N, C-alpha and C positions, 0 to 999 in steps of 0.2 A: 289361630295360626301360629306356627313356629318357624322362625327364621334361623337357620344355621349359617354362620358367616364368620369371616375374619374382619377385624376392625379396619385394617389398613387397605384391604382389597377394593380397588375401584369398582369392580363388578358387583361386589357386595354393597358398596356405598350407593350404587345406582338403585338397588332394591330398597334400601333404607330410606333414601330420598323419595322414591316413588310411593312407598307405603305412607310416608308422612304427608305427602301432597294429597293422597287419596283418603286420608283420615282412617287408615286401616290399622287397628291395634294388632299387636303380635307379641309373642314371647321371644325375646332375643337370647340366642344361644351361641356364644362365641366359642368356637372350637380351637383347640391347640393345633398348630400347623402340622404337627407330626401325627395327628389323629387320622389314620387312614381308615380305621374300622367303621366309624360312624357314617361318613358319606358313602362308602361302598355299600354298606348295609341298606342305606336309604335309596340310592339311585344306581348302584353298580359301578361307580367310579369316584375317584377322589377329586371332586370339583365342587367348589362353593361359589355363590350362595345356593342353598337349598331351602325352598319354602314348602312346608307341609301344611296344606290347607285343612279346613274343618272336616273334609271328607276323608282325610288321610292320604290324599294324592301328593306326591313329592315331585317338584320341578327344580331343575338346577341350571337353566339358562336365564340370565337376568332379564333380557327383553321379553322372553316368553312368559316369565312370571308376571311382569308388569302389564303386558298386553292382556293376559287372562283376568287380571284384577280391574283393569280400567274399563269398566262396563259402560261408562258414559263417553269414552273416547276423549277425555279432557286433555290428554297428552299430545294430541295432534299427530298421530302416527302417519298421516298423509304427508306431512312435511318431511318426515324422516324418509319415507318412500321416495319422495322427489329428489332428495339430496343424499341418498344412502351411500353411494360410492365416495362422494366428497367427504361425508362425515366420518366414514370408516377410515379413510386415508388420514384425516386430521387427527382422529383419536390415536391411530397407530404412531403418527409422528410425535404427538404429545407424550404418549406412553413411554417411548424409548428413553429420552433423557430424564423424565420424571422418575422412572424406576431405577435408573442408574444412580441418580442423586439420592433418592429416598430410602432405598432398601437398606443401606448400611445404618440408617437412623431408625427405621421402623423396628429393627430387631431389638432395640434397647427400650422399647415402650413396654408398659405393663402387660401387653398382649402376649409376650413371649416369656418362657422360662428357659433354663439352660438347655434342656433337651429339644424343645421346639425351635430355639434359636439356632442350634447347630444343624438341625434338619433343614431349616429354611436356607441358611447360608450355604451349606454344602450343595443343595439342589440348585440354587440360583447362580452360584459361581460357575457351574458347568457351562451356562450360557453366557454370562457377563464377565467372567474372570474374577479374580480376588477382589473382595470389597475394598481392601486398602488401596488397590489401584484405581478403583472408581473414584475414591475420594481425591486421589492425586490428580485425576482428570476432570475435576468438578468444574473448572472454569470453562472448558470446552463444552460441557453438557449445559451449563447455564446459558452460554452464548447461543447454542443450538435452540434451546427452549425459548429464549427471548425472541429470537428471529421468527420462530413459528407463530408465537402468540401475537407478535406485532404485525406480521404480513398476512396471516391467515385467519385470525380470530377477531381481533379488536374491531376491524373495519366492518365486520358482519354482525355486530351487536346493535340491535334497534329497538329496545335495549337488550333484547334476547337474540339468540342466533337466528338471523333472518326472519324475525318475528317480533311483534309488539307484545306478545304474551309468552309465558314459559311453556316449553314443549319438552318432549322426551329427549330431544337433541341437547337441550341445556343440562338436563340431568346427566346425560352421558359425558358431556364435556366437564361439568363441575366435578363429577365423581373422579375423573382422572386427574384433575388439577388439584384437588383438595389436599392430597398428600404433601404438596410443596409447602404448605404452611409449617411443616415440621423442619424444613431445611433452613438453618440459621442465616445463610449468606445469600438468600434469594428474597426479593420483595416484588410482589405484583405491582403493576402500575395501578394508579387510582381507579382507572376505568375497569380493569379486570377484578380488582378487589371488590368494588361496589357490585359488579355483576355477580360474583360468587356469593356475596352476602345477600343479594336479592334472592338467588336460588335457595340459599340456606333458610332464609326467613319463610319463603313460600312453602318449603318442604318440611319445615319444623325440624331441621336436621341438627343433631348434636353429635359431632364426631366422637367426643370423649365419653359419651353417656355410659358405655359399658366398662370404662376404666374405673368408675367411681362406685361400682357395686361392692 
């Protein structure tokens, strides 16, 4: 199998974590963010991740990819079905401050060159405004994120999200939070750090793996 992905992208991280948990080997292909040709040729739109399986079938919805691969249903999709609206709301709440805080840092990682950095920044600033302004507003974003994590996440960890075992919900949450490790002025509580590290260990996840090639 071949996985086309961006290193920073939480939806791509979902698939990388899921593949690790399911012990599925794959060829990792990190695309430049300004590469429109490759994803459009594979699926008709510029959207990653894209997994091309052994039969040549290409999929680019992260949950659809993992559901198709999870033959034994070990990710407990039933729990997600029970809490779908709640989880989607939580992910959206987490994603907003995380992206505002991390995007100005992500573009300086080895994943980007001058061309893809400019493409990414120009595109994202249309929605979020100048990256320099996001940095100036960092304290309000940190406060927003800390409040969400404290009131809506930590109390639901038993030790995983409303579960004694890891489920697809934990992969969804961890994938969106992982980018915060890049932000120098934010620190997870011990509870959340240990939670994320449990998810990392069980999914054999190495965020930086593709940076060292």
